[in-house]
N, C-alpha and C positions, 0 to 999 in steps of 0.2 A: 772580233773589233771591240766588244764589250771587255773582254778580258785585255785587251791590250789597253784601254782605259784607265782600268781599276786596279790593275796589277801594278803591285810592288816588288821588285828583284829583290830578293832578299840574300840571296848566295850562300855564302857558308856560316854557320852558326852566330854569334853575337855581333859581329861587326855590321851584320844585316839587321838583325833584331834592332841594334841601337840606331842604325840609320833610320829604320821604318819609326823609331821612337821620337825622332827628332821633331817629325811636322806633329804639331799639337792635334789631337782628335778632335773632330765636330763636338759639341755639348751633347750630354745625354744623361740621364738618371732622373729625379724627381721633377716634375712640371715647374716649379719653383726656382729650379736650378736654371730653367731653359727661358729663351726671349720669348715674347708674346707670339709671335710667329710659329715656333715650335712647338709651343705646349699646349694649343687649345685642345688637343685630344690625348694628351699626356694625364696618365695618372699621377696623384700628388705622392704616392708613397712608391714610385718606380725606381727599380736600380737601374743602374748603366749596364745593358746589355753588348755585348761585342760578339760578333759573327765571324770567324776566321775560316779560311778555306786556302790550306796549303797543297800546291799542285808540285810533285815532286818533278824536276827538270830532268829528263832523262838524257837529254842531249849533253849535260854535265855530269852525268854521273847518278843523278837523283834515284833512289829506290823507294816505292811507296811503303814497301815491307820494313826497310829500315826505319822510314819516318814512323811507322805503326810502333817498332819496337821501342824508340826511343820515348814515345809517350806511355806506352804499356810500362815501361822499365820506370821512369821516373819523372817525365817532363811534368804530368797532371800533379804529381803528387807535390813537386815542387810550388807549383802556381799556388795549389791549396795551402801548404805551408804558409806562403804569404799573403793570404787571407782572401784569392778569389774563390768563387764558387765556379767549378767545372760544370757546366749543365748537362753536358752530353758530348761524346766525339763520335762522329759518323763516318762512313764509308762511301763517299759517292758512289753510286753505281753505275751511273751515265758518263762517269768520267774516273775511271778505277786506279787513277794515279793521283788522285785527291782526297785529302783528309780534311773534314770541316769539323769544326769544334765550336763550342758558345760557352762564354765565361760571362758572371754576372759580379758586378760590384755594387758598394752601397751609392756609390756616385763618381763621377769624374774624377775628383781629388783622390779616391781610393783607387781607382784603376790606376793613377799614376804612380803610387805610393807602392803598389804590387809589382807593377813593372819594373820601376827602379831596383827595387828589392830582388826580383828575379834575375834583370841582369848583371846584378852584384854577387849572384850566390854561387859561391865556388862549385856546389853540386851542380849546377846549370854549365859550367864552363867543361866540366868534366864530362858530362854528357854529352854536349854538343861535338866536344873533340872524339868521342867514342862513336858517335852516329852522325856524322858531318853529313846532311842531306841538303844540295843546292834544291831551293824552292823558290815558287814564285807565289805572291798571297794577295789575297783579296781581303779587305776588311771592311766591315761595316758595324757603325755604333747605332745603338737604337735604344727607345725608352717604350716602356709598356704603355698600352692605351688604357684608359681610365675604365675600359670594359673587359681590359684582358685578365684571365683567372690568373697568369704568372706573373707576378710582378717582382 
């Protein structure tokens, strides 16, 4: 049920990524960029963090190994070329069809710049075509607490 509530069905490639980007993300980043309601425990120098979980849709031909190859071959590099920091990419062990990754941006505006540039990148278009994997995505936006070592 939780997955159904939070999942955004991406489908194939950029069309799905573009759809997912139409809805603006909730605020994230430094405490000064957030409302009083959200900023109470957030570090003044926090970056905007995004945790993304991509589950390969096996019913529609999705394959987790193909998704990993897409990330391994170029997807991480493309994001980094556009200014995102890819903190880590993980393989979920309790759900082997799910890849989890975390990105960091200076703030929410920087996140939007990165995604706009990524979506328009011809290398992404070619990679998406080469490794078309239908997925569902869960996405969480976060800011570091004022006592977190990672900001």
